[in-house]
C-alpha positions as CSV (number, residue, x, y, z in Angstrom):
1,M,21.1,-14.8,-110.9
2,P,18.9,-13.6,-113.7
3,G,18.9,-15.1,-117.1
4,S,20.1,-12.8,-119.8
5,G,16.9,-12.1,-121.7
6,A,19.0,-10.0,-124.0
7,G,20.5,-8.5,-120.8
8,V,17.2,-6.8,-119.9
9,S,16.5,-8.5,-116.6
10,G,20.0,-8.9,-115.3
11,H,21.3,-5.5,-116.5
12,S,18.2,-3.8,-115.2
13,I,18.8,-5.3,-111.8
14,A,22.4,-4.2,-111.9
15,V,21.4,-0.7,-112.7
16,A,18.7,-0.6,-109.9
17,R,20.9,-2.3,-107.3
18,P,24.6,-1.6,-108.0
19,D,25.3,-3.0,-104.5
20,M,24.0,-6.5,-105.4
21,Q,26.0,-9.2,-107.1
22,V,24.2,-10.1,-110.4
23,D,25.3,-13.0,-112.7
24,V,23.7,-13.1,-116.1
25,L,23.6,-16.4,-117.8
26,D,23.2,-17.5,-121.4
27,S,24.4,-20.6,-123.3
28,S,24.6,-18.7,-126.6
29,H,28.2,-17.5,-127.2
30,K,26.9,-14.6,-129.3
31,K,24.5,-13.4,-126.5
32,Y,27.2,-14.1,-123.9
33,A,29.7,-11.9,-125.8
34,F,27.1,-9.1,-125.8
35,L,26.4,-9.5,-122.1
36,R,30.1,-9.5,-121.3
37,Q,30.7,-6.4,-123.4
38,A,27.7,-4.6,-121.8
39,V,29.0,-5.4,-118.3
40,A,32.4,-3.9,-119.2
41,E,31.2,-0.8,-121.0
42,L,28.5,0.0,-118.4
43,G,31.0,-0.5,-115.6
44,F,28.9,-3.0,-113.7
45,E,31.4,-3.9,-110.9
46,E,29.0,-6.4,-109.2
47,C,27.8,-8.0,-112.4
48,S,29.3,-10.9,-114.4
49,A,28.3,-12.7,-117.5
50,V,28.4,-16.6,-117.7
51,C,28.2,-18.7,-120.8
52,E,26.6,-21.9,-119.6
53,R,23.3,-23.8,-119.5
54,A,21.4,-23.3,-116.2
55,E,21.0,-27.0,-115.6
56,S,24.8,-27.7,-116.0
57,W,26.2,-24.6,-114.3
58,R,27.7,-25.3,-110.9
59,P,28.8,-21.9,-109.3
60,S,30.8,-21.8,-106.1
61,E,27.8,-20.2,-104.3
62,R,24.0,-20.5,-104.6
63,F,21.7,-17.6,-105.2
64,D,19.1,-15.9,-103.1
65,C,17.0,-15.1,-106.1
66,I,16.7,-16.4,-109.7
67,V,15.0,-14.6,-112.5
68,S,14.0,-16.2,-115.7
69,R,12.4,-14.8,-118.9
70,A,10.8,-16.9,-121.5
71,L,12.7,-20.1,-120.7
72,A,10.0,-22.7,-120.1
73,E,6.9,-23.5,-118.1
74,I,7.4,-22.7,-114.4
75,A,7.6,-26.4,-113.3
76,E,10.4,-27.0,-115.8
77,I,12.3,-23.8,-114.8
78,I,12.2,-25.0,-111.2
79,S,13.6,-28.4,-112.1
80,L,16.4,-26.7,-114.2
81,V,17.6,-24.2,-111.6
82,E,16.7,-25.6,-108.2
83,H,20.3,-26.6,-107.6
84,L,21.3,-23.0,-108.0
85,L,18.9,-21.6,-105.3
86,A,20.2,-21.1,-101.8
87,P,18.3,-22.9,-99.0
88,A,16.6,-19.7,-97.9
89,G,16.3,-18.3,-101.4
């Protein structure tokens, strides 16, 4: 689950690894709309956009990897997303 970072990190991963499920997350409705449109227009079948704050998002499954760009200091990032990381992630 990469953060959106204007779609750069998440969409780049989706291009490089079309076989991998990628969820891009942003709490801004404007950025989310862009992410959702990009997913649709680029035909990313294994990519989805989510409009939510990382600390309050409760997906049905945890993630093997989390990527963040310019969110906060590393210690704060960990505290915000640790509930999203799978045990072996």
